[in-house]
C-alpha positions, 0 to 999 in steps of 0.5 A: 541536546544530543539524544543518548546513543541507545534511544527507544523509538515508537513509530505511528504509521498512518495510510497504506503499505507503502507508508509502512515500508517508508517507516521501515526505512526511515527507522533503518537510519535511526537504528544505525544511530543506536535506536531500538523500537518499543511498542510503549509510547510511555518509555519512548525517547523518540516518536516518529509519526509517518503520515498519509494525506490521500483523505482528509481523515487520515491526515486529521488523525495524524495531526491530532496524534501530533497534538496530543504529544505536547503533554508527552514531551513535557514529561521528560526532557530531551524527548524528540518528535519527528513528523514525516510523510505526505501530510508533512509534505503538504502542510509544510512549515506551517505545521511547526508554527502551529506545534512549536514543540515539533522538532523534525519535519520531513516530507515524503519527497525528503525520504531519500535524505532522511539521514541528512535530516537527522544529521543536520538536526544535531539531535542524533549520534553519527550513524555507524554499522547498521543497527538491529531492525525488526524481522519483516514477518512473512511478507517483505515490503519492498519499495521500487518506485516513488511518485506518480506521473498522472494528475488525477483531478482528486488526487493529492498524491502527485503533489506530495510524492513527486513524479515517477522515480524508480529505484536501481534494480540492484539496490531492490534485489539487495533489499529483497535479499535482506528481507528473505535472509530475515525470514520473509517468504513473500515479497510485496513490491511497492509503488504508486503506479507499480507497474510502470517500473523501469530501470534502463532495459529492465521492465517490470516484468523482468523485475518480477522474474529477478525477484522471484529468482532471489534465494528464499522468495516463494511468491511475489506480490505487488501494489498499486498498479495502473491498467495501462501498464499491464503489457504483453511482456508482463502477461508472458512472465506471469504465465511462465512464473507461478511464483508471481501471485495471481492476485491484483488490486487495480483500482477502477474508481468509476465505470463511466468513461465520461467520469474517468476522463474527468478524473483524468484517469488515463483509460476508458471503460473499454480499455479497463475491461480489455485489461481485466479479460487479459488478467483473468485469462492468466488466472488473476483474482481482481479486487478494486477501488471505486469512488461514488459521488464524483462531483460530475457523476450522474445517475447514468454514470453511476449505473455504468459503475453498477454494470461494470461491477456486475461484468467484472465480478470483483473479488473485493471492492473497497467503496468510498464516497468522494472526499475533496482534497484541498489543492486538487482541481476536483476540489473547485468543482460543486459537491453532489448533495450528501444524500445522493452520495449516501444513497449511491454508496449504499446501493454499490455496497449492497451490490458488492457485499456478496462478491467475496462470498460468491468468489470463495464458494467458486473455489470449492474443489480447486487446488490451491498453493497456500503459504502458511501464515499460522500452523493452520492458516495461509493465503493462496496465490489468489489471495484466498484465506485457507484453513487446513486440517493439519498443522504445517510449518509457518512459511511453508508452501501447502498444495491442497484441495478445497472441500468447502467455503464458509464466508471468506474463509476456504476449508482444505481437505488435507 
């Protein structure tokens, strides 16, 4: 049954910013076939579920939502359900056997062929000129690479995303130009190991500079990088280019070299700290992810994580208990007792809880360049939230001095 040309699509996205960008990319193919977005499930003709499988919880939420759509589909003949992304890649055809009302299964490795998938389904019309796409908002998310060449023992991503594949630089610049033409002022470059980007002679540092030169771009951010790919060329690019934001989210996962090696992270504690010192020398504000209770983590290993947190003084640290993922090498290891994980997480959270407050307090008296996200609130290059006294146009850059801090908010003197 071919859907009517003007069908309404409801999108449910789980997971990271890269999944948000993937959802936008998939919707573009639906829009080319006459689709429009709706935020009301009841009036939708098509539901696109874009999934995450990094943790069990995210995958379970997506599958549970799919199950609840059985009644939604029965209410109106011809409704279509698309289950896409990383969980679709991992679960595969078994999902359609369990949920026979699912129309289209499209894994994360298939996103570049999503248009072909729609055509083969016979449920959508022939693509025509690009349809109306939603405005990107102040920040435009642009995927520059997919996949990961690492094989961290706890991580499912390489198996569902595949090895690194960098997008052509011209395609990236065209997408950046499209985002800025639609109103974006800040560009967020996305990739599993985003700073490993390379397209022929174009390095990640080169790409940052070229993106910043696109008319309309006021600031460039990126996520998620890997420590080993922070090169002298990158540092030199940052020093010469104020449009590159001075904030980086750099997951460390553990402060113990032994655990990092058992995780196959590809760096040591010492190398990580070396990279942090180089980034801070360029003015970077650092946030991170930390896993507690990896199966081989001893009390001494955990203590090393605590001392690393003390040494680095992260701006923000997102802390998680280790969660085994089926199909990963670490899933075969004996788990630590749950009470040990809970105790270590509580200790770590108590340590990092005050980091953000302290980081904000240190900014009092500093001069910040704020990209306004509302008339009186925006974010600085270092990713601090700043409230101004006066009202300013949304999307404008305001240079101002900070007079005080309250929790995780800076107040400008302007």
